[in-house]
C-alpha positions as CSV (number, residue, x, y, z in Angstrom):
1,M,-14.2,22.2,31.0
2,L,-12.8,18.7,30.7
3,G,-9.8,19.3,32.9
4,N,-12.1,20.5,35.7
5,A,-14.6,17.7,35.1
6,V,-12.2,15.1,35.4
7,A,-10.9,16.4,38.7
8,N,-14.4,16.5,40.1
9,A,-15.0,12.9,39.1
10,A,-11.6,11.7,40.8
11,K,-12.7,13.7,43.9
12,S,-16.1,12.1,44.1
13,A,-15.5,8.6,43.1
14,N,-13.7,8.1,46.6
15,R,-16.8,9.1,48.4
16,S,-19.2,6.4,49.6
17,L,-22.2,8.1,48.8
18,V,-23.6,9.8,45.6
19,R,-23.8,13.8,45.8
20,P,-26.7,15.8,44.3
21,A,-26.1,16.6,40.7
22,T,-25.8,20.3,41.4
23,T,-22.9,20.1,43.8
24,L,-20.8,18.6,41.0
25,A,-20.2,22.0,39.4
26,A,-18.2,23.1,42.3
27,G,-15.0,24.3,40.9
28,F,-12.2,21.9,41.9
29,P,-9.4,23.3,39.8
30,R,-6.9,20.1,40.6
31,V,-7.4,16.6,41.4
32,S,-4.9,16.4,44.1
33,K,-5.8,17.6,47.6
34,R,-2.6,19.7,47.8
35,P,-1.6,22.0,44.9
36,S,0.6,21.1,42.2
37,T,4.2,22.3,42.8
38,K,4.5,26.0,42.1
39,Y,7.2,28.4,42.4
40,G,7.0,32.1,41.9
41,G,3.9,31.7,40.0
42,V,5.4,29.0,37.8
43,Y,4.2,25.4,37.7
44,T,7.0,22.6,37.7
45,V,5.8,19.8,35.5
46,T,7.5,16.5,34.8
47,L,8.1,15.8,31.2
48,I,9.0,12.3,29.7
49,P,8.8,12.8,26.1
50,G,8.9,8.8,25.6
51,D,10.1,6.6,22.8
52,G,9.3,6.9,18.9
53,I,7.7,10.2,18.1
54,G,7.4,11.3,21.5
55,A,10.6,13.8,21.3
56,E,9.0,15.3,18.3
57,I,5.5,15.9,19.7
58,T,6.3,17.0,22.9
59,D,8.9,19.8,21.4
60,S,5.6,21.0,19.8
61,V,4.2,21.5,23.0
62,K,7.4,23.1,24.1
63,D,7.5,25.5,21.2
64,I,3.6,26.6,21.6
65,F,4.1,26.9,25.4
66,E,7.1,29.2,24.9
67,H,5.1,31.4,22.5
68,V,2.2,32.0,24.8
69,N,4.5,32.5,27.7
70,A,2.9,29.4,29.7
71,P,3.9,29.6,33.4
72,I,5.3,26.1,32.9
73,E,8.9,24.7,34.0
74,W,9.7,21.4,32.5
75,E,11.6,18.6,34.7
76,Q,12.5,16.5,31.7
77,Y,13.3,12.9,32.0
78,N,14.2,11.2,28.7
79,V,13.3,7.7,30.1
80,S,13.3,5.2,27.3
81,G,11.7,1.8,27.0
82,M,14.1,0.2,24.6
83,L,16.8,0.3,27.0
84,S,17.6,-2.4,29.5
85,T,19.5,-0.1,31.5
86,G,16.9,2.9,31.9
87,E,15.7,1.7,35.2
88,P,17.4,4.3,37.4
89,L,16.4,7.3,35.0
90,F,12.8,5.7,35.4
91,K,13.1,6.0,39.1
92,E,14.4,9.4,39.0
93,A,11.2,10.3,37.0
94,M,9.0,8.9,39.3
95,E,10.4,10.9,42.1
96,S,9.8,14.1,39.8
97,L,6.1,12.9,39.3
98,K,5.6,12.5,43.0
99,R,7.1,15.8,43.7
100,N,5.4,17.7,41.0
101,R,2.0,15.7,41.1
102,V,1.5,16.6,37.5
103,G,3.4,15.3,34.3
104,L,3.0,15.1,30.6
105,K,4.2,12.0,28.9
106,G,4.7,10.3,25.7
107,I,4.6,6.5,25.1
108,L,7.2,4.4,26.4
109,F,8.0,1.2,24.4
110,T,7.3,-2.2,26.1
111,P,9.5,-5.1,24.9
112,I,7.7,-8.2,24.2
113,S,10.4,-10.7,25.2
114,Q,10.3,-12.5,28.6
115,S,13.9,-11.2,29.1
116,G,12.7,-7.5,28.9
117,H,11.4,-5.2,31.6
118,I,8.0,-4.7,32.9
119,S,5.7,-2.1,31.2
120,W,7.0,1.4,32.5
121,N,3.7,2.6,31.2
122,V,1.6,0.5,33.6
123,A,4.0,0.7,36.5
124,I,3.5,4.6,36.6
125,R,-0.2,4.1,36.6
126,Q,-0.2,1.4,39.4
127,Q,2.6,3.4,41.7
128,L,0.7,6.6,41.7
129,D,-2.8,5.0,41.7
130,I,-3.9,7.0,38.7
131,Y,-6.7,4.8,38.3
132,A,-8.8,6.6,35.5
133,S,-7.8,6.9,32.0
134,V,-10.2,9.4,30.2
135,V,-10.0,9.5,26.4
136,V,-12.5,11.5,24.6
137,C,-13.4,10.3,20.8
138,K,-15.2,13.0,19.1
139,S,-15.7,14.0,15.3
140,L,-14.0,17.0,13.9
141,P,-16.4,18.8,11.6
142,G,-13.6,19.6,9.0
143,F,-12.2,15.8,8.8
144,P,-15.3,13.6,7.8
145,T,-15.0,10.0,8.3
146,R,-17.2,7.0,7.8
147,H,-19.6,7.9,10.6
148,K,-20.7,11.3,11.7
149,D,-21.5,12.9,14.8
150,V,-19.5,10.5,17.0
151,D,-18.8,11.7,20.7
152,F,-18.1,9.5,23.5
153,A,-15.7,9.1,26.5
154,I,-13.8,6.0,27.4
155,I,-13.2,5.8,31.2
156,R,-10.5,2.9,31.6
157,E,-9.7,1.4,34.9
158,N,-6.0,1.6,34.9
159,T,-4.5,-0.4,37.7
160,E,-5.6,-3.8,37.9
161,G,-7.4,-6.4,35.6
162,E,-5.3,-8.4,33.1
163,Y,-2.8,-5.7,33.6
164,S,-2.0,-7.1,37.1
165,G,1.4,-8.6,35.8
166,L,0.9,-11.8,38.0
167,E,2.1,-14.3,35.6
168,H,3.9,-17.5,36.1
169,Q,4.6,-20.9,34.6
170,S,3.4,-23.7,36.6
171,Y,4.6,-26.4,34.4
172,P,6.7,-26.3,31.6
173,G,4.5,-25.0,28.6
174,V,1.7,-24.2,31.2
175,V,1.3,-20.5,32.0
176,E,-1.1,-19.0,34.3
177,S,-2.0,-15.5,33.9
178,L,-4.0,-13.9,37.1
179,K,-6.6,-11.2,36.4
180,V,-7.2,-9.2,39.7
181,M,-10.5,-7.4,39.9
182,T,-11.6,-6.0,43.3
183,R,-14.9,-4.6,44.5
184,A,-13.2,-1.5,45.8
185,K,-11.4,-0.4,42.7
186,A,-14.5,-1.2,40.5
187,D,-16.7,0.9,42.8
188,R,-13.8,3.5,42.7
189,I,-13.9,3.6,38.5
190,H,-17.8,3.5,38.1
191,R,-18.4,6.5,40.5
192,F,-15.8,8.2,38.8
193,A,-17.7,7.7,35.2
194,F,-21.1,8.6,36.7
195,D,-19.6,11.7,37.9
196,F,-17.9,12.5,34.9
197,A,-21.2,12.0,33.0
198,L,-23.2,14.6,35.4
199,K,-20.1,17.0,34.9
200,N,-20.1,17.0,31.3
201,N,-24.0,16.8,30.6
202,R,-23.5,13.1,29.5
203,K,-27.1,11.3,29.4
204,K,-25.8,7.5,29.6
205,V,-23.1,5.4,31.2
206,T,-22.5,1.9,29.3
207,C,-20.5,-0.6,31.4
208,V,-18.3,-3.0,29.0
209,H,-17.7,-6.3,30.0
210,K,-17.5,-10.0,29.6
211,A,-19.3,-11.5,32.4
212,N,-21.0,-14.3,30.3
213,I,-17.7,-15.9,30.5
214,M,-15.6,-14.5,33.4
215,K,-18.5,-14.9,35.7
216,L,-16.7,-13.9,39.0
217,G,-14.0,-11.2,37.5
218,D,-16.0,-9.5,35.2
219,G,-19.2,-10.5,37.2
220,L,-17.9,-8.5,40.2
221,F,-17.2,-5.6,38.0
222,L,-20.9,-5.6,36.3
223,N,-22.7,-6.2,39.7
224,T,-20.6,-3.2,41.3
225,F,-21.6,-1.1,38.1
226,R,-25.3,-2.1,38.8
227,A,-25.2,-1.1,42.5
228,V,-23.4,2.2,41.7
229,A,-26.1,3.2,39.1
230,E,-28.7,2.5,41.3
231,E,-27.5,5.4,43.3
232,Y,-27.4,7.7,40.7
233,K,-30.8,6.8,38.9
234,S,-32.3,10.0,40.6
235,S,-29.8,12.1,38.5
236,G,-31.4,11.1,35.2
237,I,-28.3,9.1,33.9
238,I,-29.2,6.1,31.9
239,A,-27.2,2.9,32.9
240,N,-26.9,0.1,30.6
241,D,-24.3,-2.6,29.9
242,M,-22.6,-4.6,26.7
243,I,-20.6,-7.5,26.2
244,V,-17.0,-6.4,25.1
245,D,-17.1,-8.3,21.8
246,N,-20.6,-6.9,20.7
247,T,-19.2,-3.5,21.8
248,S,-16.8,-3.6,19.4
249,M,-19.1,-4.3,16.5
250,Q,-21.6,-1.8,17.7
251,L,-18.7,0.7,17.8
252,V,-18.0,0.2,14.1
253,A,-21.8,-0.2,13.1
254,K,-23.2,2.7,15.0
255,P,-20.8,4.7,17.4
256,Q,-23.4,7.4,18.0
257,Q,-25.4,5.2,20.4
258,F,-22.3,5.5,23.2
259,D,-22.1,8.6,25.6
260,V,-19.7,7.4,28.4
261,M,-18.3,3.7,28.3
262,V,-16.5,2.4,31.6
263,M,-14.6,-0.7,31.3
264,P,-11.7,-2.5,32.9
265,N,-8.0,-2.3,31.7
266,L,-7.6,-4.5,28.7
267,Y,-10.9,-3.8,27.2
268,G,-10.3,0.0,27.4
269,A,-6.8,-0.5,25.6
270,I,-8.9,-2.2,22.7
271,V,-11.8,0.5,22.7
272,S,-9.6,3.3,22.6
273,N,-7.9,2.3,19.6
274,I,-11.5,1.5,17.7
275,G,-12.5,5.0,19.1
276,A,-9.4,6.7,17.8
277,A,-10.0,5.0,14.3
278,L,-13.5,6.3,14.1
279,V,-12.6,9.8,14.4
280,G,-9.3,10.2,12.6
281,G,-6.8,8.1,14.4
282,P,-4.2,8.0,17.3
283,G,-2.9,11.4,16.1
284,I,-5.6,13.6,17.2
285,V,-7.4,11.8,20.3
286,P,-5.9,13.1,23.8
287,G,-6.0,11.6,27.1
288,C,-5.3,11.8,30.5
289,N,-4.7,9.7,33.8
290,V,-5.9,10.8,37.0
291,G,-6.2,9.7,40.7
292,R,-6.5,11.5,44.0
293,E,-3.0,12.7,44.3
294,Y,-1.7,12.8,40.6
295,A,-2.4,13.5,37.2
296,L,-0.7,12.4,34.0
297,F,-1.4,13.4,30.4
298,E,-0.5,11.7,27.4
299,P,-2.1,11.0,24.0
300,G,-5.3,8.7,24.3
301,C,-4.0,6.0,22.0
302,R,-0.7,4.8,23.2
303,H,1.4,4.2,20.2
304,V,5.0,4.8,20.1
305,A,4.9,4.8,15.9
306,S,8.6,4.1,16.0
307,D,8.2,3.6,12.2
308,I,8.2,7.3,11.4
309,M,10.6,8.4,14.2
310,G,12.8,11.2,13.6
311,T,11.2,12.0,10.2
312,N,9.2,15.1,11.0
313,R,5.8,13.6,10.0
314,A,4.4,12.7,13.4
315,N,1.0,14.3,14.2
316,P,1.6,16.3,17.2
317,A,-2.1,17.3,17.7
318,A,-3.1,14.5,20.3
319,M,-0.1,15.6,22.4
320,I,-0.9,19.4,22.0
321,L,-4.7,18.4,23.0
322,S,-3.2,16.5,25.9
323,A,-1.3,19.4,27.0
324,T,-4.3,21.7,27.0
325,M,-6.1,19.4,29.2
326,M,-3.0,19.7,31.7
327,L,-3.2,23.3,31.8
328,R,-7.0,23.1,32.4
329,H,-6.2,20.7,35.1
330,L,-3.8,23.6,36.6
331,G,-6.4,26.2,36.1
332,L,-4.9,28.0,33.3
333,D,-8.1,27.6,31.2
334,N,-7.2,31.1,29.6
335,L,-4.1,29.5,27.9
336,A,-5.8,26.0,27.5
337,D,-8.8,27.3,25.4
338,P,-7.1,29.3,22.7
339,I,-4.5,26.5,22.1
340,A,-7.1,23.8,21.6
341,S,-9.2,26.1,19.4
342,S,-6.1,26.7,17.3
343,V,-5.2,23.1,16.9
344,L,-9.0,22.1,16.0
345,D,-8.9,25.2,13.6
346,V,-6.0,24.0,11.6
347,I,-7.3,20.4,11.2
348,N,-10.7,21.6,10.2
349,E,-9.3,24.0,7.6
350,G,-7.5,21.6,6.0
351,K,-4.6,23.5,4.4
352,V,-2.0,22.2,6.8
353,R,-2.5,18.2,7.8
354,T,-0.1,15.6,8.5
355,A,0.1,12.5,6.7
356,D,-2.0,10.4,9.0
357,I,-5.0,12.6,8.2
358,G,-4.8,12.9,4.4
359,G,-2.2,15.6,4.1
360,S,1.5,16.0,3.4
361,S,2.8,18.6,5.8
362,S,5.3,18.2,8.6
363,T,5.0,18.1,12.4
364,S,7.1,21.2,12.3
365,D,4.6,22.8,9.8
366,F,1.5,21.7,11.9
367,T,3.2,23.4,15.0
368,A,3.7,26.7,13.1
369,A,0.3,26.7,11.9
370,V,-0.9,26.4,15.3
371,I,1.4,29.3,16.7
372,K,0.5,31.4,13.9
373,R,-3.2,31.3,14.9
374,L,-2.5,32.3,18.6
């Protein structure tokens, strides 16, 4: 299962030497070294609905979990990036995440203006060191798109690169923005990607970079990838690399060539959006962010969708599927599997679809259809 595979990859990415492929099947039910917060058989999970459609699609998750009697108790924090005064509540939510070690989250708005606060989405990942973003883009049989048989995983380094947030104006009208790349974090994400490939029976890992121009920064990322790939050569995993602009073209021309893709932060943001568009849009692509200690689950495409906020038109599938990944992470596969199957069955059947995937059904209609199949 994807949840266990992610857990194994996070653990092994911190090892200095690659392990034989056979040991990767060992069942590590959680990413963290200590169990998630659990009282009386119930897991306490931090819930941050987020901005835009976040409240509506997380309500769908809560309704479904209530229907199946999932042993989850929510600690909900209505953090909003749209408020300049929201930092105290954000800090409370961070303490909850540190305490519970597992969270479900919508997307928080990040202001563009210089006077606005930093991205709280990025701050969460950096402060908790949830360094690996995992987004799986897979064609759905009942929802044909331009390309058939798309099935690849995007592994994105979450904590450095252009998202380091180190900018300053060295002279009026001259801004310097620092891109930070380290060998240690590059090595960690590459090992995660190879271990993920092994656990999920995937055959190829592609490193996406721009080392032809950023010879030191992306050059370090690429050279570290090649060194790690040598250690995994005996496992039979194919390793190759591709410049990010060519990657974008190849994704829209022949996406079937990709299997597991590993890349720095900014490229991951772009490629995950391309990947989502290839299989049906941001409403159906789940995601997660994991590290050694914590795991945070959220839709794979990080869109606030404020334009349809409060209209009951949002597609909750990505959030529901992200929540099933969280259940697997907690070892609750017996609940995760039927929920995920119900979501995919509703989409593939085609009778109840939201506007983004060619239908006219509401968020509530989709949720009810999923529950009806459980």
